[in-house]
C-alpha positions as CSV (number, residue, x, y, z in Angstrom):
1,M,0.0,0.0,0.0
2,L,2.9,2.3,0.7
3,L,4.1,2.2,-2.9
4,A,0.6,3.0,-4.1
5,D,0.5,6.0,-1.7
6,V,3.7,7.3,-3.1
7,Y,2.5,7.0,-6.7
8,R,-0.9,8.6,-5.7
9,Y,0.7,11.6,-4.1
10,T,3.0,12.1,-7.0
11,S,-0.1,12.0,-9.3
12,N,1.2,8.8,-11.1
13,H,-2.3,7.3,-11.1
14,R,-1.5,4.5,-13.6
15,K,1.3,3.1,-11.4
16,C,-0.8,3.6,-8.3
17,Q,-3.6,1.5,-9.8
18,I,-1.2,-1.2,-10.8
19,A,0.2,-1.3,-7.3
20,L,-3.3,-1.4,-5.8
21,K,-4.4,-4.2,-8.1
22,A,-1.4,-6.2,-6.9
23,V,-2.5,-5.5,-3.3
24,R,-6.0,-6.6,-4.1
25,D,-4.8,-9.8,-5.7
26,F,-2.4,-10.5,-2.8
27,A,-5.2,-9.9,-0.3
28,S,-7.3,-12.5,-2.2
29,E,-4.6,-15.0,-1.9
30,L,-4.3,-14.4,1.8
31,S,-8.1,-14.3,2.2
32,D,-7.6,-10.9,3.9
33,I,-11.0,-9.3,3.3
34,N,-10.1,-6.1,5.1
35,M,-7.0,-5.5,3.0
36,K,-9.0,-6.3,-0.1
37,M,-11.7,-3.7,0.8
38,K,-9.1,-1.1,1.4
39,A,-7.5,-1.8,-2.0
40,Y,-10.9,-1.3,-3.6
41,E,-11.5,1.9,-1.7
42,Y,-8.1,3.3,-2.7
43,L,-8.6,2.1,-6.3
44,G,-11.9,4.0,-6.4
45,E,-10.2,7.2,-5.2
46,S,-7.3,6.8,-7.7
47,Y,-9.7,6.3,-10.6
48,M,-11.7,9.4,-9.5
49,E,-8.6,11.5,-9.3
50,S,-7.6,10.4,-12.8
51,K,-11.2,11.0,-14.0
52,D,-11.7,7.4,-14.9
53,Y,-15.3,7.4,-13.6
54,S,-16.5,4.1,-14.9
55,N,-13.7,2.2,-13.2
56,A,-14.2,4.2,-10.0
57,I,-17.8,3.2,-9.9
58,K,-16.9,-0.4,-10.4
59,S,-14.4,-0.2,-7.6
60,Y,-16.8,1.4,-5.2
61,K,-19.5,-1.1,-6.1
62,K,-17.2,-4.0,-5.3
63,L,-16.2,-2.3,-2.1
64,M,-19.9,-1.9,-1.2
65,Q,-20.6,-5.6,-1.9
66,L,-17.7,-6.7,0.3
67,A,-18.7,-4.2,3.0
68,W,-22.3,-5.6,3.0
69,K,-21.0,-9.1,3.2
70,E,-18.7,-8.3,6.1
71,K,-21.2,-5.9,7.8
72,N,-18.7,-3.1,7.7
73,Q,-20.7,0.0,7.9
74,T,-17.7,2.4,7.8
75,L,-16.5,1.1,4.4
76,E,-20.1,0.8,3.2
77,L,-20.5,4.5,3.8
78,R,-17.2,5.3,2.1
79,A,-18.4,3.4,-0.9
80,Y,-21.6,5.4,-1.0
81,E,-19.6,8.6,-0.7
82,G,-17.4,7.6,-3.6
83,L,-20.4,7.0,-5.8
């Protein structure tokens, strides 16, 4: 996540998104649902900043689905805010 943060703060959105997708995939392998939800949240933010709205919506929708499944109201609200 740290590498993705560096890319995000330097406005290198493409590399940020690649790093976050790797985090998402790694979280899936570990079955770490919290890390996976955070990756989707940050992906949504990165896509919004790069004006890739269709992928931002997809990321926030996936975050919302996972948050519902895990009954995580905080991340569910963040997904709504992103949409």
